[in-house]
C-alpha positions, 0 to 999 in steps of 0.5 A: 536510523540505520540504512541496511543497504539490502536489495529490494528484491521483495519489492520487485517480486510484488510488482512482478505478481501484480503485473502478471495478475494484471495481464491475467485479468485483461485476458480473463475479466472474471478473475476480478470477481474471483480475486477482488474483495466483496464484503457480502461474499467475504466469508465464502471467499476469505482469500480475497482479503489478500488476493485483491491486493494484486488486482487492479482495474486499469493501466493508470491504477496499476501504474500509480500503485506500482511506481509508488510501491517501487519508490517507497518500498525500495527505500523502506526495505533498505531502511527497516529490512525485508521482513518488516517491509513485508509485514507492514505491506501485507498488514496495511493492505489487510487492515485497509480491507478490514475497514473496507468490509466494515464500512463498505459503500455497498455490500456488493462493492468490489475492492481491488488494488494495492493502495492500502498497502502502499499507504501503509508504507507511506505512513511508516516513512512519514513517521521515520523520515519526517523531513524527507523531501520527495519530488511530486510528479518528479518536479515539485520538492515537498516534504513527504507528509504533505504529499501523502496528505494531499493524495490521501485527501484527493483520492478519498473524495473521488467516486469509485475509490476505496478510501476505507482501504487507504485509511486503514493502510495509512493508520497501520503505517503511522502506528508501525512507524512509531513502533519502529522509531521507538525501537531504534538504537543509537550507537555512539563512537 
């Protein structure tokens, strides 16, 4: 696997947009209703399939998604390049949203957050770097696949969590990782 060494500018731009919109929703809470994805009103507000990826419901929600985006996204951006990173990020978020629309807890539920997109990044990394070790809570060294599995299971059973978005994003990431891995060329010197 080639390490491209490109700077993760795209990651910083996505984080900045999330932070700006988080501040905007603190000022005007109605933005969550306008930009969040609600299955019953999706056809009237189709932009929400993307805009909800930039809206978060609290400090811990945005912190968890952005710190994970920074670490996984920066690494993946350097590994596969900016274009593929952006493709995985947005396709994972959108597929997660489609799964949420198809399997909503209620048609009136509102999905917000970048978790589906972040799980897509994690899925790619699990396939491309199966032996990658990460520090859980910056302390406990574990294989990435264990961390992703643990967090997927934990976050899937908490009330108010859009597990559907997590599932859709993770599945897309795993498939994309498999496709990227098959296309890797090995060079011998």
